[in-house]
N, C-alpha and C positions, 0 to 999 in steps of 0.2 A: 961393200962390206962391211961396212955401217950397220947398212938398212939390218944387208945379215943377223950381226953381233947384235942389236938391237933384238931382232925376231927370235932368238938361241937363246936370248936375260929372258925375253920374257917367260918361253915358254920355260925355258927354267925353273920357273919363281911360281909359273900354275901348277909344275907337277910337285916342288914344293909345297903350295896352299894345298895340291890332291892331297899327298901324302898324311899328314896336318890329320885332316876330317878328316881319314878313313883310321887312322889313326882314333882320334877320337870317339868318333863313333862304335870301334873296338872297343875298347876303353870301357864306356856305357854299356854295348852289350853282353861284355865280360863278366861286367856290378850287375845288373836285375839279373843276368842268370845264376850265379855267388849267393841273390838277394832269392831266385825264385823255388834253388837248389834246395828240395827235405830232406827233413832229416829227424830224430825221435823228437825236438825240442820247438823246430820250427814247418810251418805251413799249417797245411790246412786238411779235414776230411771229413768228411758225412760221415755217421752213423745210424745204423735202427736198431732203437732199443722197444723191446715189448713195452707195451701201453703200463704194465705193470710196478714197474718198476721207476716208472716214470723220480717221484723224490730222492730216491737214491744215486738215484745214476747225476740226477738236476749238482743235487754237492758234490761230485765227481768227482764233473766237470767244473764246476767254479774251482774249486781249490786245484787244479788242473792246469787251470788255464792261468790262475791267481802267482802258479811254482812257475810257469813255464810263459811270459806276455807274445810271446810267437807262438805259439802253437794254438790252432782254435779247435775244436770239436763240434759242430753244425750236428744236433741231435735227431732222430728224426722217427718219434713216438708214434706205435702206430701195434697192428694185430699178431702175433707173432709168423705165422704164414704168409706177413706178406713181409715179412726180416727176414725171411730164408728169402721168396722172390726176391727183394731186393740182392740179394746176395752174389747175383746172378747177371745185376750191374754192371759197370766198369765205374761210376759215380760212389757203390758203396762197396768200404774191404772192409766194414766189418761188422757184427749183429751181434745183441744182447738180448740174450732169450734164455731158455727155463731145458735146453736140451743145446747136447755135440749133433752132430749128423751121424745118419746113419750111415753105412755102409753102402747103401745105393746110392746115396746121393756123396756119399769121397767119393766111389768109382764118377760119377760124372764128373765133378769134378778136376778129374785128373783125367779123362776121356776130352773133355771141351778144355780144357785150359793148361794139363801137365803140370794139374797145381792139386796137392792140397791142402785147403785151408787149416792154420794152426787154430787150437779147440784145446782147452783150457778152465775146471770152475775157475769163479770166485767167495759163494761166500752158500750155503745155506736160507731158502727163504720155508714161508706156509701162508697157507691158503688160510686164512682165515675169514670167521661165518661172523658177519656181522647178523642184528636185530634191529628192532623198534625198542625207543625206550620203554614204550606202555607192552611190552610184547609179550604177552605172562610163562611164552617157553624161552628159555638163556643156556640149557641143558643138554645136550644133547648126544646117544651115545650115533658112530658110527653106522649103523643101521639106519636109526632116524631117518642121516641125514643122505642114503639111498635109498629112503623113501620120496624120501624132502622130492629130489632132484626126478622120479620116475616117474612120479606123477602120483603115489598110490600109497601118500600119509596118510595119515589121520589126524593128523593138525594144522589141515589148508594153510600152511604155507607156501608163499611166492617164490621162489629161487628166481634171485638176478644178480645177470652177468655181468663183466663188460665186450657184450654183443654172445652169439647163441651161435658162434664159428668160428673159428681158427683162429684161438685165441689161446693162451697156454694155460690158463685156468679151465675155457669152457672142454682144452681137450681132457685134463691135470685129469678133473671130474665125468666124463667118457673112461677112458685107460684107468684110472688109480682108485677110483670110489665106486663105479658102477659094471667095472669090469671090463670094457668093451659095450656093453649097453648103451642106448642112445637115451637121452634125456629124457621127460619128460611133458606134453605139450604146452606143461602149466610154465615153462622157465618164460618169462621176461626179460628180454636184451636194453640194454642201457648203450649209452655211445661209451662213456668207456668211466674210469674205477671210479672217480669221481660225480658222477652222473649216478653210478652206484649206487653212490653211498645218501648223494639228496633225495634217490628216492626208496629209501629202507629209514629213510628221516622220514618221511613227507609221510610211508605206507606203513601201516602198525600189523597186517598180513604180511611182510614180507622178509626177506633175509636171502643177507646180498652174502659175495664171493666176493672178496679180492685178495692182494696180496698184503702180507704186514708192513710191510717197508709203507704204506698207504696210510696206516692209526698203531701203529705201535709205537711209533720213538714218544714216548709221554714230552720231554723235551721240546718238541717243536710246535711252537704255537697255533701252524694247522691245522697239526692232528689235533694240537687239544681241542681243537673246535672240532674237531668234525667228532672226539669222539662225548663230548655234547650232544650230538644230532643223536648219535646211534651205541647197543652197547658190544660189547666185542662177546663174541659166544664160548662159552668153556664143553668143550671134545672129551669124550670118556680119553684118556689115558690105555691105551692100543698093548704097551706091551709093564703095566703095572699090575702089584699080584690082587692087590683091594682094588675092588669100583673106585674110580681116581680119574676130575673129572678137570682136564686144564687148560690154558688159554695157553696161544701162542708166545707162548713169551722168552725169550732168550732163552733162557736155562735148559726150559722145556725141549725145545727145535732141536739145541743142539745135542745133548738125550734122545731125544726123538719120543721122548712122553707122547708126544700132539703126534695126532697122528697123520696130518699132509703137511709133509714139508718139502718138497722138493728144491732143488737145485739151480745158480747161477751159477749160467755160462757165457764165453763170447767164444767168436765162431771168426780169423782175421786171418777174410784175404789180401797180404801184401807177406812179400817175399825181399825185403829189405827192408833197410831202418829207418821207416818214418812214422808219421804224429799217430797214427792206431799203433803199431808195436812201442812207442813213449808210453802209450796207453796204458795198453797192456800193462806191461812195467807198473807202470804208475797201482793202479789197481790192484796186484800180484803182493804189491812193498807193503812196508810201513805203516805210509799214510794212506794210501784206499782198504788197509785190512783194519785200519782204528776208525775207519769212516762208517765202513759196513756195522761194524757193531759201533757204534753210538749209533745210528741207525736204528737199531735193535731184529739185524740183520745174523746172522753166524758164519763170518770168516772166514773161509776153506784152509786159507794158506799161513795163520795163527792162531797156535795155540790160543785152547778159551776153558779157562780153570775152572767148575763153579763147587764151592766151596758150602758146608755144612753151621746153618749159622743157628745158636740158641736165638731161642722167643724167651 
């Protein structure tokens, strides 16, 4: 009986120890699960962004992560077509490009994942034309731009893009400027918007096409250095009564006086309140819209007043 008593006592102690260990493991596992649960301000998300908007989206992410230290946004900058392909992958829940999905693309997501991503406009951007500081030509009509892009211009300028296909700037040139006609064989492809600026700075006969967020902010030190390398060309106003040539300044974008204006859109593949939803709320909110405004884009959700100034 004595041996049986000790055996039972030893077994009881072992069971108690096992229960305690299981309890500690459960608590630890529950804690990790809580820490790993993603919210609008806690977690990590990969997004793909049109390379044309790297400066402004970098600024947005910096402020967002400072406001929400537990949220991490990993941005991958690439051509627009690659961003759209990324949206089909599980690792990418959000993209930022210059257009929304087509009806066919919406139907694809509805059929494949039974969910249509949320879409919205964030701001207005402009395609900026830049020329070498020594170029004799810095004022163009849209007819001039069309002839340059199609390779029929007498100006003999070589257009430079951030790639010859798949980028939003190239798509805008073909769809909105050339009305579906192909680019001329004189088009030169650079690796990125930064490479376009460098190429134009080094070649007198080059004319570059980039997003205004790369060069429009005169309060940005890097962009001020770009403006020492190249000139921003003036384009004929398409809605003005007189023959007026304008630069892609904020007021001209807002009033559509500058003829090459495009939208900046988000497409979010997230049907719960995750970091992607939090970032969209931030971009559409007051702070995000002010950042667009300070970067010399035109915010979509914030009113933009243009006042006449007496000179």
